[in-house]
N, C-alpha and C positions, 0 to 999 in steps of 0.2 A: 555274616561276612563283615569283617572290619575294613573300613575304607582307609585310604591312604593317610589321611590326617587325623583319624580317630584314635582314641586310646585303645590299647590292647586290653584284653581281660586282665592280664597281670598288672599293667599300669593302673587300671581302674581299681583293682583290689587294694593297691597301695594307697591310692588317693581317696577312695570313697569314705573311709572312716574319718578323714580330716575335713570333710565338707560339713558345714553346720546344717543341722536339721531345721526344718520349718517349725517355728514355734506356734504361731496361731494364724488365723486369717484364711485366705483362700488357699486351697491345695495348689502347690506349685508344680511346674512341669518336671518331667523326669530329669534328675540331676545329671546323669551320664550324658544325655542328649545335649543339655545346655552346656556342660563343660566341654564336650566335643565341639560345640559351636564356637566356644571361646578359643580353643586350640586351633580350629580351622581358620578363624579370623586372624589370629596372630601369625600363623604360618604362611598364609596366603596374602596378608596385608590388604584384603578387600575392606570395603566399608561395612559397618554393621548392617545397614539396610540391604546389602547385597548378599547376605548369608543365604545359603540354600535352605529351602523350606524344611528339609529333614532335621534341622536343628531347632526348629520352632521360630517364633517371631524374633527378628533381629533386636527389637526393642527389649524383649524379655531377656535375651542373652546379654545385651549391653547393660541392662539394669542390674542383673545379678553380678556381672563382671565388676561393675563400679562399686557395688556394695561390698563384695569380697575384697576388692583392693583397699577401700577405705577402712574396712574392719581388720585388715592385716591377715586375712585368711590365707592368701598366697604365701606370704612371708612365713607364717607358722607352719604351713604344709611343707614348704621347702626345708625349713629347719628340722622338722620331725623326720622327713625322709632322709636327710643327710645324716641325722643321728642314727637312723636304722642301718644305713650303709656302713657307718663307722663301727657299729656294734657287731656287724657280721664279720668284720675282719679279724 
């Protein structure tokens, strides 16, 4: 069941290949769950610490969000998805 603020299967199929893979170190939480936490936080404007438990620890979601923002992951993902839309036309 897809919740109101979660990515649909189709949205996740488009986004998943654009998310960096874990290189080394501790295994990280499920990517889709963490990304859904980011989406939920942005759409609802709640604080990171108030994220529902289903998205994992708020600190984890925030840390990954900050890392992706600083590394330009979101910008590159948006550019690649926009390029895909243009190529479908």
